[in-house]
Residue frames as qw, qx, qy, qz and C-alpha x, y, z in Angstrom:
[[0.161, 0.424, -0.726, 0.517, -29.14, -40.80, -22.49],
 [0.618, -0.379, -0.684, -0.080, -30.42, -43.35, -20.00],
 [0.509, -0.813, -0.074, -0.275, -31.34, -42.53, -16.43],
 [0.832, -0.427, 0.020, 0.355, -28.25, -44.19, -14.86],
 [0.597, 0.300, 0.116, 0.735, -26.00, -42.23, -17.25],
 [0.074, -0.778, -0.120, -0.613, -27.69, -38.95, -16.29],
 [0.696, -0.715, -0.057, -0.039, -27.40, -39.78, -12.60],
 [0.821, -0.150, 0.061, 0.547, -23.70, -40.60, -13.02],
 [0.379, 0.513, 0.134, 0.759, -23.08, -37.39, -14.98],
 [0.332, -0.829, -0.118, -0.434, -24.92, -35.34, -12.36],
 [0.806, -0.558, -0.018, 0.194, -22.86, -36.96, -9.60],
 [0.710, 0.112, 0.087, 0.689, -19.62, -36.16, -11.45],
 [0.114, 0.693, 0.129, 0.700, -20.65, -32.53, -11.91],
 [0.551, -0.797, -0.077, -0.238, -21.56, -32.19, -8.25],
 [0.851, -0.331, 0.011, 0.408, -18.29, -33.78, -7.17],
 [0.526, 0.356, 0.107, 0.765, -16.39, -31.38, -9.42],
 [0.153, -0.789, -0.134, -0.580, -18.34, -28.42, -8.01],
 [0.726, -0.684, -0.066, 0.006, -17.65, -29.52, -4.43],
 [0.789, -0.098, 0.051, 0.604, -13.92, -29.86, -5.14],
 [0.294, 0.570, 0.145, 0.754, -13.90, -26.42, -6.76],
 [0.383, -0.819, -0.115, -0.412, -15.65, -24.83, -3.78],
 [0.822, -0.510, -0.031, 0.251, -13.29, -26.53, -1.32],
 [0.664, 0.153, 0.098, 0.725, -10.30, -25.26, -3.30],
 [0.045, 0.722, 0.172, 0.669, -11.80, -21.78, -3.40],
 [0.596, -0.784, -0.109, -0.136, -12.19, -21.76, 0.39],
 [0.817, -0.336, 0.055, 0.465, -8.54, -22.70, 0.88],
 [0.507, 0.496, 0.136, 0.692, -7.34, -19.98, -1.51],
 [0.375, -0.770, -0.278, 0.435, -6.01, -17.08, 0.58],
 [0.486, 0.172, 0.234, 0.824, -4.39, -14.98, -2.15],
 [0.069, -0.736, -0.353, -0.573, -7.18, -12.41, -2.09],
 [0.581, -0.784, -0.208, 0.069, -6.95, -12.03, 1.67],
 [0.686, -0.274, 0.082, 0.669, -3.20, -11.52, 1.45],
 [0.299, 0.424, 0.309, 0.797, -3.60, -8.86, -1.22],
 [0.299, -0.829, -0.307, -0.361, -6.14, -7.02, 0.94],
 [0.687, -0.634, -0.106, 0.339, -3.79, -7.17, 3.93],
 [0.568, -0.022, 0.182, 0.803, -0.93, -5.70, 1.90],
 [0.062, 0.641, 0.365, 0.673, -3.27, -2.98, 0.64],
 [0.485, -0.830, -0.258, -0.102, -4.28, -2.08, 4.18],
 [0.699, -0.427, 0.017, 0.574, -0.64, -1.95, 5.29],
 [0.415, 0.263, 0.280, 0.825, 0.23, 0.33, 2.36],
 [0.163, -0.776, -0.349, -0.500, -2.71, 2.61, 3.19],
 [0.628, -0.735, -0.178, 0.183, -1.63, 2.79, 6.83],
 [0.634, -0.187, 0.130, 0.739, 1.92, 3.71, 5.83],
 [0.212, 0.503, 0.350, 0.761, 0.61, 6.40, 3.46],
 [0.365, -0.841, -0.305, -0.256, -1.59, 7.92, 6.18],
 [0.685, -0.591, -0.056, 0.423, 1.34, 7.95, 8.62],
 [0.541, 0.073, 0.238, 0.803, 3.60, 9.59, 6.02],
 [0.014, 0.685, 0.361, 0.633, 1.03, 12.26, 5.21],
 [0.518, -0.822, -0.235, -0.022, 0.50, 13.03, 8.90],
 [0.688, -0.399, 0.056, 0.604, 4.25, 13.31, 9.48],
 [0.393, 0.287, 0.312, 0.816, 4.70, 15.59, 6.45],
 [0.164, -0.805, -0.349, -0.451, 1.86, 17.85, 7.55],
 [0.625, -0.733, -0.146, 0.226, 3.40, 18.17, 11.00],
 [0.595, -0.332, 0.217, 0.699, 6.76, 19.13, 9.56],
 [0.424, 0.669, 0.443, 0.420, 5.34, 21.24, 6.72],
 [0.077, -0.990, -0.067, -0.097, 5.57, 24.63, 8.42],
 [0.591, -0.641, 0.342, 0.351, 9.11, 23.90, 9.64],
 [0.648, 0.140, 0.516, 0.542, 10.20, 22.96, 6.12],
 [0.260, 0.853, 0.329, 0.311, 8.57, 26.06, 4.68],
 [0.310, -0.940, 0.102, 0.099, 10.43, 28.23, 7.17],
 [0.674, -0.377, 0.454, 0.444, 13.73, 26.51, 6.43],
 [0.562, 0.408, 0.504, 0.512, 13.33, 26.90, 2.67],
 [0.076, 0.959, 0.207, 0.179, 12.36, 30.58, 3.04],
 [0.457, -0.814, 0.252, 0.258, 15.47, 31.26, 5.14],
 [0.672, -0.107, 0.535, 0.501, 17.65, 29.42, 2.64],
 [0.430, 0.677, 0.454, 0.387, 16.07, 31.26, -0.28],
 [0.065, -0.995, -0.045, -0.061, 16.55, 34.68, 1.30],
 [0.581, -0.624, 0.376, 0.362, 20.14, 33.85, 2.28],
 [0.633, 0.152, 0.549, 0.524, 20.91, 32.84, -1.29],
 [0.268, 0.847, 0.349, 0.300, 19.22, 35.97, -2.68],
 [0.256, -0.961, 0.091, 0.052, 21.24, 38.22, -0.34],
 [0.760, -0.350, 0.348, 0.424, 24.54, 36.51, -1.12]]
């Protein structure tokens, strides 16, 4: 392969690499997936906190219901 052919091939490869990197920078799918993951985690934490706060009340309600059914 002659020197001009190698230079041309190298230039084509670099141009392709630069286009690929530019496309990769514009791709925001990964960022969107991370954002959705963070939102889901926040909702899960809020749900767990709410359930823990109501846990003793629910336990009391179920115990009363259970004893009422047993005595009926």
